[in-house]
Backbone bond lengths (Angstrom), bond angles and torsions (degrees), N, CA, C in turn:
res aa  C-N    CA-C-N  psi(-1)  N-CA   C-N-CA  omega(-1)  CA-C   N-CA-C  phi
1 M - - - 1.482 - - 1.511 107.57 -
2 S 1.288 117.63 129.38 1.510 120.35 178.66 1.485 110.59 -78.63
3 E 1.311 118.21 154.48 1.484 121.84 174.04 1.556 111.90 -63.51
4 R 1.270 112.57 149.59 1.480 118.02 174.88 1.532 110.79 -71.34
5 R 1.322 113.87 149.35 1.480 119.26 176.53 1.530 107.93 -88.54
6 V 1.322 116.71 140.40 1.523 123.41 173.04 1.516 105.07 -100.94
7 T 1.338 115.09 122.30 1.426 122.22 177.34 1.539 108.42 -118.28
8 A 1.287 116.73 152.26 1.522 122.49 -177.91 1.505 109.25 -138.88
9 N 1.273 111.80 136.59 1.492 118.88 -177.08 1.542 107.75 -122.42
10 L 1.353 118.71 133.79 1.430 123.92 174.94 1.487 114.18 -158.23
11 S 1.278 118.09 142.15 1.493 123.60 173.54 1.513 108.97 -95.07
12 L 1.286 114.21 137.72 1.490 121.82 -177.85 1.495 112.12 -133.46
13 T 1.362 118.40 150.92 1.442 122.42 170.06 1.510 108.36 -82.10
14 L 1.420 113.63 171.63 1.417 117.93 -179.16 1.637 112.07 -58.92
15 D 1.314 113.16 -33.05 1.466 114.89 175.56 1.565 116.23 -86.92
16 G 1.354 113.72 20.11 1.454 120.05 171.61 1.504 116.21 77.83
17 R 1.372 120.82 15.86 1.447 122.52 -179.63 1.440 108.80 -93.42
18 Y 1.427 113.34 146.49 1.476 119.13 174.13 1.503 113.91 -102.87
19 H 1.298 115.70 -3.56 1.507 122.64 157.73 1.564 109.23 -161.97
20 G 1.304 113.93 165.91 1.500 114.96 -170.98 1.526 112.43 -81.47
21 P 1.346 118.05 -171.14 1.406 124.30 -175.55 1.496 115.13 -66.03
22 G 1.329 115.60 -17.16 1.466 119.14 -175.10 1.555 112.53 -78.58
23 G 1.330 117.67 -6.04 1.482 119.73 -178.88 1.504 111.47 111.27
24 P 1.308 119.38 -178.45 1.490 126.39 -170.67 1.604 108.24 -54.78
25 G 1.303 119.93 -29.62 1.473 118.21 179.78 1.485 114.92 -82.84
26 D 1.321 117.16 -2.37 1.460 121.05 -177.72 1.499 110.81 -90.07
27 M 1.336 115.78 79.97 1.459 124.95 -171.09 1.467 111.77 -112.28
28 G 1.321 118.75 13.14 1.543 123.45 -176.25 1.479 113.52 -54.74
29 A 1.308 118.82 -34.47 1.473 122.67 -176.68 1.563 111.59 -79.85
30 I 1.286 113.14 -8.75 1.595 120.19 -176.90 1.499 113.15 -112.93
31 V 1.370 113.34 -45.69 1.477 120.03 -163.77 1.564 109.71 -61.43
32 S 1.314 117.86 -34.78 1.474 118.40 -175.22 1.554 114.49 -68.25
33 Y 1.343 114.10 -10.57 1.509 120.88 179.01 1.496 110.95 -99.86
34 A 1.334 119.13 -4.88 1.395 125.34 -169.71 1.574 115.68 -67.28
35 T 1.362 114.47 -24.16 1.453 118.33 -174.69 1.555 111.65 -117.71
36 T 1.311 113.39 19.01 1.537 114.72 174.56 1.534 109.17 -72.06
37 E 1.333 112.80 166.25 1.519 114.98 176.40 1.476 111.82 -60.13
38 V 1.344 117.01 -42.58 1.546 119.12 -179.14 1.571 107.80 -60.58
39 A 1.346 118.20 -41.10 1.446 119.84 -176.10 1.492 110.49 -68.00
40 R 1.363 117.07 -38.85 1.428 121.36 -176.72 1.603 107.28 -70.01
41 R 1.259 116.30 -39.06 1.531 117.74 175.86 1.520 108.26 -62.13
42 H 1.289 115.63 -43.17 1.487 121.47 -177.43 1.536 108.62 -61.45
43 L 1.353 115.77 -44.41 1.477 120.56 177.58 1.557 112.56 -54.79
44 A 1.353 113.99 -39.47 1.458 116.18 178.89 1.501 109.82 -72.05
45 R 1.366 116.04 -39.51 1.488 118.19 179.56 1.541 115.02 -62.17
46 I 1.318 117.94 -34.95 1.479 116.64 -171.21 1.542 109.52 -71.30
47 R 1.322 117.64 -22.51 1.537 117.18 -176.84 1.524 112.22 -95.03
48 E 1.300 117.12 -5.98 1.503 120.54 -180.00 1.485 107.19 -58.46
49 G 1.358 119.89 119.80 1.412 122.95 175.34 1.550 114.27 81.24
50 A 1.277 117.57 -1.38 1.470 123.13 -175.76 1.558 109.23 -89.01
51 T 1.289 118.25 129.07 1.485 119.86 176.12 1.494 113.87 -117.11
52 T 1.365 118.16 -8.24 1.469 124.22 179.62 1.455 109.32 -130.17
53 A 1.307 119.67 132.34 1.456 123.86 172.72 1.526 108.58 -107.24
54 V 1.359 116.88 126.73 1.444 121.37 177.84 1.533 104.92 -108.71
55 L 1.367 113.08 133.12 1.477 119.23 -178.86 1.458 110.91 -140.08
56 G 1.361 116.03 149.84 1.402 122.90 167.28 1.589 108.79 -77.16
57 R 1.323 120.12 160.13 1.464 123.18 -178.23 1.521 111.24 -55.87
58 R 1.310 122.16 -46.89 1.420 120.76 -176.47 1.506 112.32 -61.92
59 N 1.409 117.01 -45.64 1.419 116.94 176.73 1.467 115.70 -66.14
60 A 1.382 115.16 -35.30 1.493 119.32 175.66 1.522 109.20 -58.60
61 E 1.226 119.63 -44.70 1.458 122.84 -177.54 1.536 109.94 -64.82
62 G 1.269 113.63 -44.25 1.554 119.09 178.35 1.476 113.31 -67.50
63 F 1.350 117.68 -52.62 1.433 124.49 -177.87 1.538 111.76 -62.92
64 L 1.333 116.18 -48.20 1.473 119.77 -171.79 1.503 109.41 -84.05
65 G 1.301 116.66 -4.94 1.518 120.52 171.90 1.580 107.68 -91.93
66 F 1.358 118.05 -14.24 1.477 120.08 -177.62 1.499 114.40 -111.73
67 W 1.340 118.83 -48.26 1.440 123.52 -165.64 1.543 112.26 -71.18
68 P 1.365 124.00 -38.43 1.369 121.78 -179.55 1.584 113.46 -56.13
69 A 1.294 117.95 -34.97 1.483 122.42 174.71 1.611 109.47 -65.80
70 V 1.312 117.40 -36.71 1.448 118.70 179.45 1.520 107.34 -69.40
71 A 1.304 119.67 -40.57 1.443 122.51 178.71 1.542 112.50 -55.54
72 A 1.298 115.77 -33.85 1.430 121.86 -176.56 1.545 111.31 -87.49
73 D 1.327 119.54 -13.73 1.434 123.91 -167.56 1.532 107.91 -91.57
74 E 1.379 115.29 104.37 1.490 121.28 179.46 1.540 112.12 -60.99
75 N 1.246 119.26 -18.92 1.474 120.87 179.27 1.483 116.97 -92.52
76 A 1.357 116.11 -5.82 1.400 121.62 -177.15 1.581 109.19 -68.85
77 D 1.362 120.18 153.71 1.430 122.34 174.28 1.549 109.86 -54.00
78 P 1.318 116.27 130.76 1.457 121.15 -172.75 1.484 110.92 -58.72
79 R 1.306 124.27 -25.80 1.402 128.13 179.58 1.565 106.56 -74.64
80 D 1.275 116.18 -50.03 1.423 117.38 178.06 1.602 111.98 -61.20
81 R 1.325 114.37 -38.94 1.456 118.87 -179.97 1.516 109.51 -67.75
82 G 1.313 117.87 -36.59 1.505 119.94 179.74 1.566 109.18 -63.74
83 Y 1.258 114.08 -46.79 1.453 119.07 177.38 1.562 111.80 -61.31
84 A 1.324 115.29 -41.86 1.444 118.30 -177.25 1.554 110.45 -67.88
85 K 1.362 117.62 -40.64 1.491 120.73 172.39 1.501 113.08 -59.61
86 W 1.309 115.02 -37.34 1.486 118.96 -179.06 1.530 106.09 -64.09
87 L 1.301 118.71 -50.46 1.396 125.62 -169.99 1.565 107.51 -62.75
88 V 1.371 117.02 -42.60 1.450 119.75 -177.61 1.533 110.59 -66.64
89 G 1.332 114.26 -38.40 1.458 122.27 -176.51 1.552 114.29 -79.48
90 A 1.373 117.60 -26.56 1.438 119.57 -175.12 1.514 112.57 -73.68
91 E 1.366 112.81 154.58 1.452 119.25 167.64 1.500 108.27 -62.78
92 K 1.312 118.57 133.06 1.487 123.09 -178.67 1.512 108.24 -120.83
93 V 1.303 115.33 138.60 1.512 124.77 174.04 1.500 102.59 -123.05
94 V 1.359 113.09 121.87 1.478 119.67 178.17 1.502 109.53 -116.54
95 F 1.365 114.38 126.91 1.419 118.69 177.20 1.535 110.34 -91.57
96 S 1.355 110.58 124.73 1.472 114.97 -178.89 1.539 108.79 -155.54
97 T 1.335 113.14 146.13 1.483 116.48 172.41 1.543 109.63 -103.49
98 T 1.373 117.69 -4.05 1.455 120.19 -171.47 1.521 112.34 -116.79
99 L 1.365 119.27 -29.01 1.443 117.73 178.51 1.451 113.99 -66.20
100 T 1.283 116.59 135.78 1.501 122.04 178.61 1.494 111.76 -107.19
101 E 1.294 116.78 -29.37 1.452 120.83 -178.64 1.570 108.78 -129.10
102 V 1.331 117.64 159.53 1.437 120.51 -175.95 1.475 107.39 -106.17
103 P 1.320 118.29 111.31 1.503 121.46 179.27 1.554 115.46 -82.92
104 W 1.387 117.88 3.53 1.411 121.04 -177.95 1.508 111.66 -124.69
105 E 1.372 111.45 149.00 1.493 115.30 176.99 1.467 112.91 -70.45
106 R 1.338 117.21 155.93 1.459 126.72 177.07 1.518 111.58 51.67
107 T 1.341 114.55 44.58 1.551 118.94 -172.18 1.479 106.53 -133.65
108 R 1.348 115.63 139.46 1.507 117.79 167.73 1.497 107.43 -125.75
109 V 1.324 114.75 144.97 1.468 118.31 -179.50 1.588 103.74 -102.79
110 V 1.295 114.52 138.80 1.489 124.34 -176.67 1.505 107.55 -128.27
111 N 1.373 113.57 132.62 1.420 120.18 172.18 1.606 104.50 -119.89
112 A 1.314 114.10 85.16 1.388 124.11 -178.75 1.478 111.73 -158.43
113 P 1.342 119.95 164.72 1.481 119.26 177.76 1.533 111.68 -62.77
114 A 1.341 112.29 134.39 1.509 118.38 -172.70 1.530 110.18 -60.57
115 A 1.339 117.52 -38.13 1.498 118.46 -175.46 1.593 108.54 -68.10
116 E 1.317 117.40 -34.10 1.493 116.84 -179.81 1.521 109.61 -70.04
117 V 1.347 117.24 -41.09 1.510 120.13 -174.93 1.551 107.65 -71.48
118 V 1.349 119.77 -44.25 1.447 121.53 179.74 1.534 112.52 -65.94
119 A 1.346 117.60 -38.61 1.459 119.86 174.49 1.545 111.72 -60.66
120 D 1.337 117.14 -34.50 1.442 121.74 179.14 1.593 107.99 -71.98
121 L 1.414 116.35 -43.56 1.432 119.61 177.93 1.502 111.42 -58.54
122 K 1.371 115.66 -40.14 1.513 118.71 -176.07 1.482 113.04 -60.06
123 S 1.302 113.70 -28.05 1.554 117.66 -176.85 1.555 113.63 -93.25
124 T 1.325 115.22 2.68 1.488 116.59 179.94 1.551 108.39 -132.14
125 G 1.349 118.17 152.79 1.399 119.79 170.85 1.576 107.24 78.54
126 S 1.327 112.55 -167.25 1.511 120.94 177.66 1.453 110.13 -145.46
127 G 1.362 117.08 163.29 1.442 122.46 179.23 1.459 110.96 96.23
128 D 1.315 119.03 160.16 1.466 127.10 175.16 1.508 111.48 -63.46
129 I 1.336 114.07 146.90 1.525 121.22 170.30 1.545 103.54 -108.46
130 L 1.383 110.88 113.71 1.478 119.60 -179.60 1.434 111.79 -97.46
131 V 1.393 118.45 116.89 1.462 123.11 172.87 1.469 104.37 -90.89
132 N 1.393 114.99 108.77 1.454 120.13 -167.63 1.498 115.26 -100.28
133 S 1.351 117.47 99.04 1.424 124.40 172.94 1.596 112.86 64.19
134 S 1.252 118.95 15.06 1.478 123.25 -177.14 1.531 107.79 -99.48
135 A 1.346 117.54 88.35 1.477 124.52 -171.16 1.477 110.13 -57.76
136 S 1.405 119.72 -43.01 1.445 119.62 -177.08 1.501 112.51 -61.73
137 V 1.342 118.46 -36.10 1.439 121.61 178.73 1.537 111.70 -75.53
138 I 1.315 114.70 -38.52 1.474 118.22 179.44 1.553 108.32 -64.67
139 K 1.216 119.08 -44.89 1.517 122.56 177.84 1.464 110.84 -56.95
140 A 1.331 120.86 -43.82 1.434 123.47 -179.91 1.556 109.75 -65.31
141 L 1.325 117.17 -35.42 1.441 120.35 -177.88 1.536 110.82 -79.24
142 L 1.358 117.34 -31.32 1.442 119.74 174.14 1.540 111.66 -66.21
143 A 1.383 113.21 -39.52 1.455 118.83 178.35 1.499 112.10 -61.05
144 A 1.377 116.66 -33.59 1.459 123.45 -178.55 1.508 110.68 -89.81
145 D 1.346 118.40 0.86 1.488 123.15 -175.65 1.554 110.06 55.34
146 L 1.310 117.94 48.02 1.423 124.82 -179.22 1.588 111.46 -104.22
147 V 1.244 117.06 -10.70 1.512 116.40 -178.39 1.489 112.12 -87.34
148 D 1.328 116.01 128.35 1.469 120.80 -179.17 1.489 114.12 -98.88
149 R 1.352 115.66 -24.76 1.474 120.69 179.46 1.557 107.10 -144.29
150 L 1.377 111.69 139.88 1.452 118.08 174.85 1.471 112.03 -117.11
151 Y 1.270 121.52 126.27 1.496 126.30 174.97 1.554 106.85 -104.46
152 L 1.310 118.05 108.05 1.433 121.00 -176.08 1.517 109.02 -116.79
153 M 1.359 115.88 133.20 1.445 124.10 166.91 1.559 106.14 -106.34
154 V 1.315 115.66 119.70 1.453 117.73 176.19 1.505 112.50 -108.10
155 C 1.352 115.86 118.14 1.402 120.85 -172.86 1.590 108.24 -95.25
156 P 1.343 119.17 136.55 1.425 121.22 -171.91 1.504 115.89 -76.40
157 E 1.246 120.20 52.47 1.455 126.83 177.65 1.554 111.17 -134.85
158 I 1.281 115.95 150.65 1.449 121.99 176.23 1.494 107.30 -102.41
159 A 1.316 119.88 121.63 1.546 119.35 -176.34 1.511 108.00 -83.65
160 G 1.375 118.84 -27.49 1.417 119.03 176.97 1.511 116.14 80.02
161 G 1.294 114.26 -0.78 1.557 120.39 178.84 1.537 106.24 178.23
162 G 1.316 110.62 173.64 1.446 120.54 -176.64 1.490 112.39 100.28
163 P 1.339 116.37 169.15 1.444 120.85 -175.80 1.542 113.47 -72.41
164 R 1.338 112.93 148.85 1.480 120.66 178.86 1.572 109.18 -106.77
165 L 1.327 117.44 148.63 1.464 122.82 175.79 1.517 111.21 -68.10
166 F 1.279 115.93 -49.57 1.467 121.11 -174.78 1.478 110.90 -91.86
167 D 1.336 117.34 87.42 1.463 123.67 178.83 1.543 112.34 -78.70
168 D 1.301 118.22 154.97 1.501 120.88 174.34 1.602 103.20 -61.35
169 G 1.368 110.84 149.31 1.507 116.52 176.00 1.506 113.81 98.24
170 L 1.332 116.28 -7.73 1.519 115.57 175.87 1.481 106.26 -72.54
171 P 1.496 117.15 151.99 1.396 118.21 177.32 1.515 110.48 -66.75
172 A 1.369 115.19 147.89 1.428 119.77 176.90 1.552 109.72 -67.88
173 T 1.361 117.42 128.97 1.465 118.50 179.06 1.554 107.13 -140.78
174 K 1.301 114.36 161.85 1.407 121.14 -178.50 1.601 109.72 -116.70
175 W 1.279 119.17 140.82 1.425 124.92 -172.95 1.585 107.57 -131.04
176 R 1.380 113.58 146.76 1.482 125.25 174.02 1.499 110.20 -104.46
177 L 1.265 119.24 134.52 1.460 124.24 176.84 1.570 108.41 -76.50
178 A 1.344 116.76 116.39 1.415 119.73 -177.67 1.590 112.16 -103.56
179 H 1.268 117.01 -20.05 1.437 121.54 175.77 1.574 111.02 -162.07
180 H 1.333 116.63 145.44 1.426 119.57 177.76 1.470 110.08 -151.40
181 E 1.329 116.70 133.84 1.483 122.43 -178.12 1.519 108.12 -146.22
182 A 1.384 114.72 138.17 1.448 119.54 178.70 1.513 108.71 -114.91
183 G 1.345 114.08 144.08 1.509 118.37 179.69 1.518 112.56 -103.92
184 E 1.281 115.44 171.97 1.440 125.11 -178.35 1.569 115.35 -56.58
185 L 1.397 113.17 -33.90 1.408 116.72 -178.64 1.502 113.73 -89.64
186 G 1.386 114.32 6.62 1.463 117.21 177.09 1.553 112.68 96.03
187 E 1.360 117.09 -0.83 1.460 120.47 179.70 1.538 108.87 -76.00
188 T 1.271 118.82 149.35 1.511 121.18 179.43 1.477 104.89 -128.13
189 A 1.355 114.20 140.68 1.489 124.70 169.34 1.543 106.28 -111.91
190 S 1.382 113.20 123.34 1.433 117.49 179.52 1.577 109.05 -128.18
191 V 1.245 116.31 150.28 1.470 121.89 175.14 1.553 105.75 -127.66
192 Y 1.364 111.63 126.55 1.463 120.18 -178.85 1.529 108.88 -119.68
193 D 1.344 116.26 134.89 1.445 119.94 171.42 1.436 113.23 -108.80
194 R 1.342 116.29 136.33 1.384 121.79 -176.50 1.544 109.73 -63.72
195 A 1.315 119.10 127.20 1.446 124.04 176.46 1.497 109.08 -87.74
196 R 1.280 118.78 111.06 1.482 124.36 -171.89 1.542 107.28 -111.36
């Protein structure tokens, strides 16, 4: 049995930020590109072959407070609904030091280093492990060189502040472009595979 692939999805601004200087809710430079045709195709692409969703607590609360209603909404965009149904049905691993109970189905809460947990997930089960928009988890896995595929949406705005995904001190790695698409608003969706 081959090892599972670890994939990571994140939207970034031109200056590499995953949110603006106002904190995690400062998503103005990103959110207006979330429903473009390119973004919706990207949303379908990230879940192809994935059977496990890995989330940080903040994203879990946001995603799992929003997407289950979309899964049940017959009038939702079919691509959004497809992703929502996938997320509801997938095995979910949520990293948290504060959650004591799990309010979502098919979810387990883990308070342990991300690299250890994901290395363990890689050696069990089947299907891709998607780290979905949780920058703190993605950073830890990049630092441990555990990410096999990066799904990046780059939004054509400069946030001017806020945290970056690619911090100094990450190990030097090489990546191959597997897919690239540009949208009418200047947003790009790229898929990079780790060259090992």
